[in-house]
Residue, then its C-alpha position, 0 to 999 in steps of 0.5 A: m610222805s605217806d601222810a601227804r598221800q593220805i591228805e591228797a586222797e582225803i582232799y580229793e574226796r572232799l572236792s567230790k562234794v564241790i558242784d559246778p554250778e552250771l553243769g550240776r556235777s562235782v568238779t571231780d566227776l567232770g575232771m576239773i581236778a587235774a592234780i593235788e600235791a601235798t608236801p610238808a611245809d618244813a621238811n626238817v621239822d616234825t609238824d602237821a603243816y602242809d603246803v597243798t596245791v590244787h591244779v584246777e582245769l575249768t571247761v573254758p578260759g575265762c569261765p564266768l563262774s571261775e571265782t565261784i568254783t575256786n572259792q568253793i574249792n578253797g573252802a573245801v580244802s582250808s576246812y580240812p580238819g586233819a592238818q594245818l594246810n597252806t592252800h594254793i589253787e592254780v587255775g587253767s583250762m581243759s585242753c581241746d581234746k579233754l573238753a571234747d571228751l567231756v562234752a561228748d560224754l554229757k551229750a551221750e547222756r541226753k541224746q534227746n529232749p530230756f524233759s520228755k523222758p519217762g519219769v522226768k520230775t521237772r514240772i513244766f508250766a507253759i505261760t500262754s495268752g490269747k493276745g499280746g499286752v496282757g503281761k504274760s512275760s511279766v507273769t513268767a519272769n516273776l513266777a520263775a523268780t518266785f520259784a527260785a526264791l522259794g528254793y526250787d531249781a528253776a529254769a525258764i525258756d523264752a519261747d516267744i521268738y518274735g517278742f522275746s523279753l525275758p533277758r530285759l526283765f532279768g537284766v541279762h546282757t551276756q550270751p550263754t557259754n558255749l562248750n563245743g556246741m553245748l550251751m550253758p544257760v545264763t543264770a540271773w536272780g537264781v533262774k537259769l535262762i535261755s532266749i533268742g534275745m541273748f544272741a548276736g543280731a537278736d535285735r533284728a526282725i525274726l521271720w521264722r516259720g514252721p520247721r525252723l521255728q520248731r527247731s529253735l525250741e528243740q535246740f533250747l531243750s536239747d542243746v542247752w545243759w539244764g541239769e535236772p530243774d524242779v520247774l521249767l517255765l516257758d514264755l509262749a508267744p500269744g495265740t495258738g500259732d506254730m510255737a504253741i503246737s511245737v511245745a505241745q509236740a515236744l513237751p506233752n507233759a507241760e501244763l498251760v497257765v492262761v494269762t488274761t486281763p479283765q476286759p472281754s476283748a482279752s478274756d474272749v481270746a484267752v479262752r481260745s488259747g486255753l481251748a488249744a488243749l483240746q487239740v494237744p495233750m496238755k492240761v490247762r492248770g489255771v487262769v491268772e488275771n493280770m491288771s485286775y485293779y489299781e489300788h488308790k488310797g485304799e480303794k480298788l479301781e477296776i480300770f479294765g473292768a472286772g470278771g475276765g479271769q473268772r469268765v475264762a476259768e468258767q468257760l474253760t472248765e465247761a469246755l474241757g470237762y475238768d476244773v480250771p480255776l482262777m488261780a490269782q488276780l494280780p493288781l496293776e502296779p507301776e512298780v512291776r513294770e518299772t522294776g522289771e524293765a530295770g532288770r529285776p523281777a518285781v517280786l524280789t528285793s534288791e538282795g534277791a529275797l522274795r518280798t513279804d508284802g502283797i505282790g510277793q505273797t500273791f506270787r508265792g501263793l500262785a507258785e504253791r498252788l501250781m506245785a500242789l498237784 
């Protein structure tokens, strides 16, 4: 039986490399492996074959990623090189007390907004605009999907409480998993997401102001288990209202990306959105001009005029005293709207890979420029 005990110990060590995709910790660290039992397949025959049963306790019954976790566990056990193993996985859920202890331990690690701590490595980009209707949410969704497709651990917060649209653009129809008051973000197309639009009753009008609006952002930051993403995007409400101020207070290390369209009516108010950086400790990283042109039979038609993005970049550079470049000019493409409204960011193929044509390359270039500094 000493061989059986050794196999159990070595399998436990192998399972320490299996990572829970939501919590970002190993299943052993999280206490999900309740027991491992190895017995000779035939006690009467001298053989290297063993029956191995792994008792798994998931955080909640019906965990949406249970199949992913059990498949990883099965793979780690079945690839064990030291003996022939017949693997059996028994799946249950944690007791209320065990889950409460786990959540308490996780919350103890992050008693405050994790993205404002010194030394945080997450790059935070707040996507803003002076007015609605310029495609800010579409830019946010496609940029987040691009980061994920490039291999970054990407997350996005729909901070446009009144006009949330990320759930629709990512095809999300489920609610976040609730672990005793700690929420797991919903993952879609490789991006961790949270939005008020994921909760029951979110289709009703929201009339939050001041402290309650600020508290919604604090909850999105502190009560959601984000892990340690490489990049976090925030889809802000248009203008310079309460949420923009809340973001500046909660995330002073955030960098603003201003979205505009070419015509003066949009670019003039976009400048005001960027000038909010004069009152808050956020830096404006650059400008994105959306709907710059429509390509028809090889000709670029400037349906909404021209030069708005460059005007915004130049005015912000002069007003802020540092270079604010025009980082991308995005064409007007019906496919971006059609694909996005169908629940897939347009920069991705149906398999989830980054497209290699124009829109894919444009967003790749934008993502690389943002991460360059």
